N, C-alpha and C positions, 0 to 999 in steps of 0.2 A: 311487742314483746320485749324485755332486756335484754341485753347482750355486751359483752363485753369484752376484752383482752386483756390478760394477765400473761405478762412476763416473768421468768421464773429463773435465774441465775443456777447453772447447776454447776460442781466442783470434781465431776467423773462420775464413771460407776453410781450407783445407788438409791435413794428415798426420797422424795421430797416434798414433807406433809403441805399442802397448800388448803385443809379443811378451816381455816378460819379467815381467810380470804375470799371462797366460795360463800360464806355463811353472810359473811358482813355482804357480799352484791345481793345478795337473798332476802334479808333483812332489810336493804336500803331501797329496793325494789316495791316493798311494800306489796309484793304478792304473796296470798296468804294459804293458797294453795296451786297447787301445780306441779311441774316435771323440770327439774334443771338437767340440761345438755351439755354435758363435758366433753371438750375434745379437743385432740392434741395435735396441732399442724406441722408435723414430722414423721418421720417412718425409720426414726432409729432410735424412738424411746415413746412410751407407753402410759398408758394409766390404771393405777388399780384402786380397790378400795381392799384396805389391808386394817388388821391392828395398828393399835398406835400408842396403847400402854405399856409392851414389852417390847426394847428395842429389839431383842434376841431373835425377834421374827423375822424381823427385816435383814439381821444378818444370818441367818437360815436360810430365807428366800434369795440373798444376795448369791451366795455359796453354789445353790440347788442349779440356780439360772447360768452360773460361770462352769459349773460342772456338766450341765446336758447341753449349753453349748459357748464350748474353750473359742480361745481367739485363733485366727487363721494360721498363725504362727504353732498351732497343737500340730505332735502328726495328723492325729485325726481328724482335721481338717484341710487334707491335701485336697478331695474334690472341689473346692473352692474355688470359683473361676473370679468374681468380683475383692478386688483384696487393692486397689488401686488407692484408697481412701484409710489405709491402714490395717490394721490386723484386727480390728477391734469391729468395724462396720459392718463387714456380711452379718458376724453372729450379731450384731445389735439388730438390723434388720429381720433378722428370725427372731430374735427374743420378741420384738415387738409384734409381729407374725403370730406368736404364740400367745400374746395377752390382747390387748385393747386401745385403740385409742380413742373410743368413743362411751363414755359412762352417761346413763340414765338413774337420776336421782329424784325420787319423789320428795317434793317437799308439800308443811303442812303447819297450819298455823307460823306460818312466815318462816318455817325450820328447815333444815334438811333433816328429813329421815331416816341419820343413819344409826345404826346399833352403838350401845355405850360407848364399845369401845372402837369402834371405827374412825379409821382418817381416811382421807381423798391424798392421793400420791400420785405426783409423775414418779414417774420408774425411768430413770436417764441410763441408756446401754452404752455408750461410748464412752474413751477413757478420758480424754482432756474434759477441760469447763463448755459449756453450751448457755447461750439465750436460748430458753423454749416458750412460746408461744399456745395459751391455753385459752380456747374461747368456751366465757361460761354463756350458754342463750336459756333462757327461764320462759316457758311455757304456761299462763295459765291455765 
């Protein structure tokens, strides 16, 4: 069963699409039908399948999650105990808990079976740049 690890560099909070890299991995594997499991090896970012045609979707999702879970410097977050890694760390863990760190995507005809406007994204929840490891595992 083919497996690889991608390392994605982020510039801070936001969405980082890697659909093309995942599709290239599937194509190079020679697998015609199966399931691609995508897993991120971190607790302060997550994965999403989301629209990749209109960037306003990403802008609105970012705004929503910032309002839903503000930094610990916000008065509404006084209850947070874990603050040693900065005001964005515990909110990042909460956002990751609300989303997902693993996604399964069907493969058919050696292609990801995604919708027309769907892309695979790393959703970075921390403010500063990070290098994130994403495992791609293809099961026939």
